[in-house]
C-alpha positions in Angstrom: 0.0 0.0 0.0 2.8 2.4 0.8 4.6 1.6 -2.4 1.4 2.4 -4.3 1.0 5.6 -2.5 4.6 6.7 -3.2 4.4 5.8 -6.7 1.1 7.8 -7.1 2.6 10.9 -5.5 5.8 10.5 -7.6 3.8 10.0 -10.7 0.9 12.5 -10.3 2.4 14.9 -7.8 4.3 17.1 -10.4 1.3 17.4 -12.7 -0.9 18.7 -9.8 1.8 21.1 -8.7 2.4 22.5 -12.3 -1.1 22.8 -12.9 -1.7 25.0 -9.7 1.1 27.5 -10.9 -0.6 28.3 -14.2 -0.8 27.4 -17.9 1.3 28.7 -20.7 -1.2 29.0 -23.5 -1.5 30.3 -27.0 -3.9 30.1 -29.8 -3.2 29.2 -33.6 -5.0 28.6 -36.8 -4.7 25.1 -38.4 -4.0 26.6 -41.8 -0.8 28.3 -40.3 0.2 26.2 -37.4 3.5 27.6 -37.1 2.1 31.2 -36.1 0.9 31.4 -32.5 -0.8 34.3 -31.1 -1.5 35.5 -27.5 -2.0 39.3 -27.4 -5.6 39.2 -26.6 -5.1 36.6 -24.0 -2.8 38.9 -22.0 -4.6 42.1 -22.6 -5.4 42.7 -18.9 -1.8 41.8 -17.7 0.9 42.4 -20.4 3.5 41.1 -17.8 2.2 37.7 -18.5 3.0 37.8 -22.3 5.8 35.5 -23.4 7.7 35.1 -26.7 10.0 32.0 -27.1 12.3 32.8 -30.0 13.6 29.3 -30.2 10.2 28.0 -31.1 8.8 31.1 -32.4 5.8 30.9 -30.2 3.8 33.7 -28.4 2.1 32.6 -25.2 0.4 33.9 -22.1 0.7 32.7 -18.6 -2.9 32.0 -17.5 -4.4 30.8 -14.2 -6.8 28.4 -16.0 -6.6 26.1 -19.0 -7.6 27.7 -22.2 -10.0 25.9 -24.6 -10.7 26.2 -28.3 -13.9 28.2 -27.8 -12.1 30.7 -25.6 -9.5 31.2 -28.3 -12.1 31.6 -30.9 -13.7 34.1 -28.8 -10.6 36.1 -28.1 -9.9 36.2 -31.9 -13.2 36.9 -33.7 -13.7 37.2 -37.4 -16.2 39.0 -39.6 -19.0 36.8 -41.0 -20.8 37.4 -44.4 -23.1 40.0 -42.6 -20.0 42.0 -41.2 -20.8 41.0 -37.8 -18.0 39.8 -35.4 -18.3 36.2 -34.6 -16.1 33.5 -32.7 -13.5 31.9 -35.1 -14.6 28.2 -34.9 -11.2 27.1 -36.4 -8.8 28.6 -33.8 -7.0 25.9 -31.7 -5.9 26.3 -28.1 -2.6 25.0 -27.1 -1.5 24.8 -23.4 1.1 23.4 -21.3 1.7 23.6 -17.6 3.9 26.6 -16.6 6.8 25.5 -14.6 7.0 28.5 -12.4 4.1 30.6 -13.3 6.5 32.7 -15.4 7.7 32.7 -19.1 10.1 29.8 -19.7 
């Protein structure tokens, strides 16, 4: 029993700890997956905006995991009636933030 508990903590512990520190998230369009964007995600706190030149990725440190609909809402498009609507094709990409800051 102790061995199972120790293995569970060793295996799942870091995931829980990392998730509590925040998420490094960005949005991208599947037609151009090499271009990520996160400006609108960090509009309320620009200090959370990150850029990784090695991977050419913009991201934002968020408290909660980002979903595809949330990205689509942040980056709206004009429909045929010239009305802003959520972009249904935008995809969210998140990974646990190691320390709550940019990598």
